[in-house]
MDTraj code that builds the backbone (N, CA, C; nanometers):
import mdtraj as md
import numpy as np

residues = "MET GLY ARG TYR THR ASN ILE PRO ILE LEU GLU LYS GLU LYS LYS ASP GLN THR ARG GLY LYS GLN TYR TYR GLY SER SER LYS TYR PRO GLN VAL PRO LEU ASN PHE GLU ASP THR TYR VAL TYR THR THR ILE GLY ASP ARG LEU ASP LYS LEU ALA LEU GLU TYR TYR GLY ARG SER ASP TYR TRP TRP ILE ILE SER SER ALA ASN ASP ASN LEU THR GLN GLY SER LEU PHE VAL PRO GLU GLY THR GLN LEU ARG ILE PRO THR ASN ILE SER SER ILE ILE SER SER TYR GLU LYS LEU ASN ASN LEU".split()
xyz = np.array([
    [13.1010, 8.0404, 9.8101],
    [13.0970, 8.1841, 9.8172],
    [12.9895, 8.2364, 9.7233],
    [12.9075, 8.3243, 9.7725],
    [12.8042, 8.3851, 9.6913],
    [12.8368, 8.5297, 9.6606],
    [12.7526, 8.5899, 9.5811],
    [12.7796, 8.7278, 9.5426],
    [12.7551, 8.8262, 9.6566],
    [12.6923, 8.7824, 9.7672],
    [12.6662, 8.8706, 9.8810],
    [12.7608, 8.8434, 9.9983],
    [12.8659, 8.7652, 9.9765],
    [12.9546, 8.7226, 10.0842],
    [13.0126, 8.8385, 10.1642],
    [13.0678, 8.9392, 10.0998],
    [13.1346, 9.0490, 10.1715],
    [13.0493, 9.1744, 10.1858],
    [12.9217, 9.1652, 10.1539],
    [12.8352, 9.2817, 10.1647],
    [12.7778, 9.2876, 10.3061],
    [12.7916, 9.4003, 10.3724],
    [12.7442, 9.4097, 10.5115],
    [12.5916, 9.4018, 10.5216],
    [12.5452, 9.3383, 10.6289],
    [12.4021, 9.3337, 10.6565],
    [12.3731, 9.4430, 10.7583],
    [12.2838, 9.5326, 10.7211],
    [12.2491, 9.6469, 10.8055],
    [12.1096, 9.6267, 10.8627],
    [12.0736, 9.7113, 10.9550],
    [11.9424, 9.7015, 11.0167],
    [11.8828, 9.8401, 11.0330],
    [11.7597, 9.8563, 10.9843],
    [11.6895, 9.9837, 11.0036],
    [11.6490, 9.9943, 11.1492],
    [11.6687, 10.1121, 11.2053],
    [11.6308, 10.1338, 11.3447],
    [11.4814, 10.1580, 11.3559],
    [11.4253, 10.1080, 11.4625],
    [11.2844, 10.1346, 11.4916],
    [11.2775, 10.2245, 11.6142],
    [11.1769, 10.3078, 11.6183],
    [11.1634, 10.4035, 11.7291],
    [11.1259, 10.3367, 11.8604],
    [11.0612, 10.2193, 11.8532],
    [11.0133, 10.1564, 11.9767],
    [11.1120, 10.0541, 12.0345],
    [11.2400, 10.0623, 11.9954],
    [11.3467, 9.9773, 12.0469],
    [11.3349, 9.8300, 12.0062],
    [11.2433, 9.7961, 11.9168],
    [11.2362, 9.6586, 11.8676],
    [11.3332, 9.6423, 11.7527],
    [11.3573, 9.5216, 11.7190],
    [11.4526, 9.4923, 11.6114],
    [11.3972, 9.5393, 11.4782],
    [11.4799, 9.6094, 11.4023],
    [11.4389, 9.6620, 11.2723],
    [11.4568, 9.5603, 11.1609],
    [11.4147, 9.5971, 11.0442],
    [11.4259, 9.5118, 10.9268],
    [11.5703, 9.5120, 10.8777],
    [11.6232, 9.3927, 10.8480],
    [11.7593, 9.3814, 10.7980],
    [11.7614, 9.3945, 10.6463],
    [11.8734, 9.4492, 10.5953],
    [11.8910, 9.4634, 10.4511],
    [12.0408, 9.4665, 10.4206],
    [12.0741, 9.4409, 10.2948],
    [12.2143, 9.4449, 10.2541],
    [12.2574, 9.5887, 10.2296],
    [12.3767, 9.6215, 10.2752],
    [12.4348, 9.7518, 10.2482],
    [12.4957, 9.7524, 10.1086],
    [12.5534, 9.8619, 10.0721],
    [12.6166, 9.8751, 9.9410],
    [12.7675, 9.8590, 9.9533],
    [12.8251, 9.7929, 9.8563],
    [12.9705, 9.7833, 9.8487],
    [13.0217, 9.8923, 9.7570],
    [13.1431, 9.9375, 9.7842],
    [13.2096, 10.0345, 9.6984],
    [13.3146, 9.9578, 9.6183],
    [13.3202, 9.9860, 9.4879],
    [13.4137, 9.9159, 9.4016],
    [13.5194, 10.0127, 9.3497],
    [13.6463, 9.9694, 9.3511],
    [13.7541, 10.0578, 9.3039],
    [13.7587, 10.0638, 9.1516],
    [13.8255, 10.1666, 9.1017],
    [13.8550, 10.1737, 8.9588],
    [13.9546, 10.0623, 8.9268],
    [13.9375, 10.0013, 8.8105],
    [14.0284, 9.8943, 8.7686],
    [14.1156, 9.9489, 8.6558],
    [14.2420, 9.9786, 8.6862],
    [14.3287, 10.0395, 8.5845],
    [14.3638, 9.9412, 8.4731],
    [14.3890, 9.9971, 8.3551],
    [14.4351, 9.9156, 8.2431],
    [14.5744, 9.8625, 8.2726],
    [14.6006, 9.7431, 8.2218],
    [14.7313, 9.6825, 8.2380],
    [14.7636, 9.6097, 8.1074],
    [14.8863, 9.6193, 8.0609],
    [14.9252, 9.5544, 7.9358],
    [14.9118, 9.4023, 7.9425],
    [14.9096, 9.3467, 8.0630],
    [14.8996, 9.2017, 8.0786],
    [14.7543, 9.1523, 8.0853],
    [14.6567, 9.2429, 8.0816],
    [14.5161, 9.2019, 8.0859],
    [14.4834, 9.1098, 7.9683],
    [14.3880, 9.0212, 7.9911],
    [14.3425, 8.9276, 7.8889],
    [14.2121, 8.9796, 7.8302],
    [14.1941, 8.9620, 7.7014],
    [14.0695, 9.0010, 7.6342],
    [14.0048, 8.8773, 7.5750],
    [13.8744, 8.8632, 7.5983],
    [13.7992, 8.7483, 7.5470],
    [13.6681, 8.7968, 7.4861],
    [13.6126, 8.7142, 7.3983],
    [13.4773, 8.7361, 7.3480],
    [13.3882, 8.6316, 7.4131],
    [13.2747, 8.6746, 7.4627],
    [13.1852, 8.5834, 7.5327],
    [13.1120, 8.4927, 7.4349],
    [13.0746, 8.3765, 7.4867],
    [12.9953, 8.2810, 7.4109],
    [12.8667, 8.2526, 7.4873],
    [12.7809, 8.1725, 7.4292],
    [12.6527, 8.1395, 7.4927],
    [12.6776, 8.0799, 7.6315],
    [12.6067, 8.1306, 7.7309],
    [12.6159, 8.0786, 7.8669],
    [12.7195, 8.1447, 7.9546],
    [12.8014, 8.2325, 7.8982],
    [12.9008, 8.3002, 7.9817],
    [12.8318, 8.3949, 8.0796],
    [12.8805, 8.3925, 8.2028],
    [12.8352, 8.4842, 8.3077],
    [12.9601, 8.5313, 8.3806],
    [12.9496, 8.6457, 8.4438],
    [13.0664, 8.7020, 8.5115],
    [13.1181, 8.6126, 8.6234],
    [13.0276, 8.5506, 8.6987],
    [13.0726, 8.4631, 8.8073],
    [13.1438, 8.3387, 8.7542],
    [13.0982, 8.2853, 8.6418],
    [13.1632, 8.1688, 8.5824],
    [13.3003, 8.2057, 8.5252],
    [13.3093, 8.3233, 8.4644],
    [13.4381, 8.3690, 8.4124],
    [13.5368, 8.3966, 8.5254],
    [13.4886, 8.4547, 8.6342],
    [13.5758, 8.4803, 8.7494],
    [13.6272, 8.3487, 8.8074],
    [13.5422, 8.2487, 8.8134],
    [13.5858, 8.1176, 8.8626],
    [13.6923, 8.0588, 8.7701],
    [13.6717, 8.0726, 8.6400],
    [13.7678, 8.0205, 8.5424],
    [13.9026, 8.0914, 8.5503],
    [13.9020, 8.2247, 8.5591],
    [14.0270, 8.3013, 8.5548],
    [14.0910, 8.3250, 8.6908],
    [14.0097, 8.3325, 8.7966],
    [14.0631, 8.3650, 8.9290],
    [14.0476, 8.2521, 9.0306],
    [13.9700, 8.1493, 8.9952],
    [13.9474, 8.0399, 9.0891],
    [13.8429, 8.0715, 9.1944],
    [13.7751, 8.1862, 9.1818],
    [13.6721, 8.2278, 9.2786],
    [13.5599, 8.3009, 9.2063],
    [13.4399, 8.2501, 9.2202],
    [13.3261, 8.3119, 9.1519],
    [13.2881, 8.4462, 9.2124],
    [13.3211, 8.4688, 9.3397],
    [13.2835, 8.5951, 9.4039],
    [13.3706, 8.7129, 9.3608],
    [13.4659, 8.6905, 9.2728],
    [13.5435, 8.8000, 9.2153],
    [13.4827, 8.8496, 9.0841],
    [13.3568, 8.8189, 9.0579],
    [13.2857, 8.8632, 8.9373],
    [13.2910, 9.0144, 8.9232],
    [13.2907, 9.0843, 9.0349],
    [13.2859, 9.2306, 9.0326],
    [13.4117, 9.2919, 8.9715],
    [13.5241, 9.2199, 8.9736],
    [13.6473, 9.2719, 8.9136],
    [13.6285, 9.2844, 8.7628],
    [13.5732, 9.1805, 8.7025],
    [13.5484, 9.1824, 8.5579],
    [13.4427, 9.2872, 8.5246],
    [13.3387, 9.2937, 8.6064],
    [13.2323, 9.3911, 8.5835],
    [13.2865, 9.5337, 8.5903],
    [13.3670, 9.5633, 8.6912],
    [13.4223, 9.6978, 8.7083],
    [13.5202, 9.7357, 8.5985],
    [13.5857, 9.6374, 8.5403],
    [13.6841, 9.6630, 8.4356],
    [13.6208, 9.6902, 8.2996],
    [13.4909, 9.6648, 8.2876],
    [13.4239, 9.6754, 8.1582],
    [13.3042, 9.7697, 8.1675],
    [13.3252, 9.8942, 8.1256],
    [13.2195, 9.9956, 8.1314],
    [13.1034, 9.9652, 8.0384],
    [13.1235, 9.8759, 7.9419],
    [13.0185, 9.8442, 7.8449],
    [12.9148, 9.7462, 7.9000],
    [12.9305, 9.7004, 8.0236],
    [12.8375, 9.6039, 8.0819],
    [12.7283, 9.6725, 8.1621],
    [12.6149, 9.6042, 8.1729],
    [12.5088, 9.6493, 8.2612],
    [12.5528, 9.6166, 8.4032],
    [12.5787, 9.7191, 8.4824],
    [12.6272, 9.6968, 8.6183],
    [12.5170, 9.6337, 8.7034],
    [12.5569, 9.5398, 8.7887],
    [12.4618, 9.4729, 8.8763],
    [12.4067, 9.3440, 8.8181],
    [12.4511, 9.3064, 8.6996],
    [12.4050, 9.1833, 8.6371],
    [12.5236, 9.0910, 8.6134],
    [12.5021, 8.9616, 8.6324],
    [12.6061, 8.8636, 8.6058],
    [12.6061, 8.8189, 8.4601],
    [12.4995, 8.8492, 8.3884],
    [12.4837, 8.8012, 8.2520],
    [12.5512, 8.8949, 8.1521],
    [12.6117, 8.8333, 8.0500],
    [12.6830, 8.9083, 7.9475],
    [12.6316, 8.8623, 7.8112],
    [12.5950, 8.9558, 7.7237],
    [12.5489, 8.9163, 7.5908],
    [12.6581, 8.8420, 7.5129],
    [12.6179, 8.7438, 7.4374],
    [12.7103, 8.6677, 7.3537],
    [12.7819, 8.7613, 7.2566],
    [12.9120, 8.7403, 7.2379],
    [12.9904, 8.8196, 7.1440],
    [13.0473, 8.9479, 7.2016],
    [13.0281, 8.9712, 7.3321],
    [13.0805, 9.0909, 7.3967],
    [13.2297, 9.0730, 7.4255],
    [13.3097, 9.1725, 7.3918],
    [13.4513, 9.1672, 7.4268],
    [13.4672, 9.2121, 7.5711],
    [13.5357, 9.1328, 7.6512],
    [13.5594, 9.1632, 7.7917],
    [13.7077, 9.1722, 7.8197],
    [13.7410, 9.2651, 7.9054],
    [13.8783, 9.2741, 7.9572],
    [13.8807, 9.1998, 8.0893],
    [13.9698, 9.1038, 8.1009],
    [13.9870, 9.0269, 8.2243],
    [14.1186, 9.0719, 8.2874],
    [14.1119, 9.1520, 8.3949],
    [14.2358, 9.1951, 8.4607],
    [14.3140, 9.0743, 8.5132],
    [14.4449, 9.0774, 8.4969],
    [14.5259, 8.9636, 8.5400],
    [14.5913, 8.9844, 8.6759],
    [14.6336, 9.1046, 8.7062],
    [14.6985, 9.1317, 8.8345],
    [14.5937, 9.1879, 8.9301],
    [14.5275, 9.0995, 9.0038],
    [14.4119, 9.1436, 9.0831],
    [14.4430, 9.1741, 9.2292],
    [14.5625, 9.1469, 9.2754],
    [14.5917, 9.1671, 9.4178],
    [14.5733, 9.3128, 9.4611],
    [14.6179, 9.4085, 9.3797],
    [14.6016, 9.5495, 9.4162],
    [14.4543, 9.5919, 9.4067],
    [14.3791, 9.5325, 9.3153],
    [14.2360, 9.5624, 9.3022],
    [14.1614, 9.5144, 9.4258],
    [14.1922, 9.3941, 9.4699],
    [14.1277, 9.3380, 9.5897],
    [14.1652, 9.4199, 9.7128],
    [14.2906, 9.4607, 9.7218],
    [14.3350, 9.5434, 9.8344],
    [14.2588, 9.6765, 9.8376],
    [14.2404, 9.7383, 9.7218],
    [14.1648, 9.8644, 9.7141],
    [14.0199, 9.8432, 9.7554],
    [13.9605, 9.7322, 9.7125],
    [13.8232, 9.6998, 9.7507],
    [13.8113, 9.6855, 9.9029],
    [13.9050, 9.6151, 9.9636],
    [13.9013, 9.5935, 10.1080],
    [13.9166, 9.7251, 10.1839],
    [14.0025, 9.8146, 10.1355],
    [14.0197, 9.9455, 10.2009],
    [13.8923, 10.0303, 10.1881],
    [13.8332, 10.0308, 10.0694],
    [13.7105, 10.1102, 10.0485],
    [13.5956, 10.0635, 10.1370],
    [13.5916, 9.9336, 10.1641],
    [13.4794, 9.8756, 10.2388],
    [13.5150, 9.8380, 10.3819],
    [13.6315, 9.8831, 10.4275],
    [13.6763, 9.8597, 10.5661],
    [13.6705, 9.7117, 10.6053],
    [13.7244, 9.6267, 10.5196],
    [13.7253, 9.4822, 10.5480],
    [13.8563, 9.4397, 10.6091],
])
top = md.Topology()
chain = top.add_chain()
for i, resn in enumerate(residues, 1):
    res = top.add_residue(resn, chain, resSeq=i)
    for name in ("N", "CA", "C"):
        top.add_atom(name, md.element.get_by_symbol(name[0]), res)
traj = md.Trajectory(xyz[None], top)
């Protein structure tokens, strides 16, 4: 699974009925509410959101859950500076359900 797995591929229309250029659409991400059961970690050298998602959720493509839960991160990047405190949401089923509803999956 890659980071573009659930992102729709769109196509620009051309006026002459030929096939247009394809591009990735945008995904909508839900708000990730605080939960008393969330885990907090400090990052070390080499930590990336996809690697942390694989460690905590068993799937690297859930990187966006960690990213959305942490407003202090640069959105759109998998890289996290060393020593950054991250909130790792533990109950992700409702977050995934909200994501699927927002993106009509």
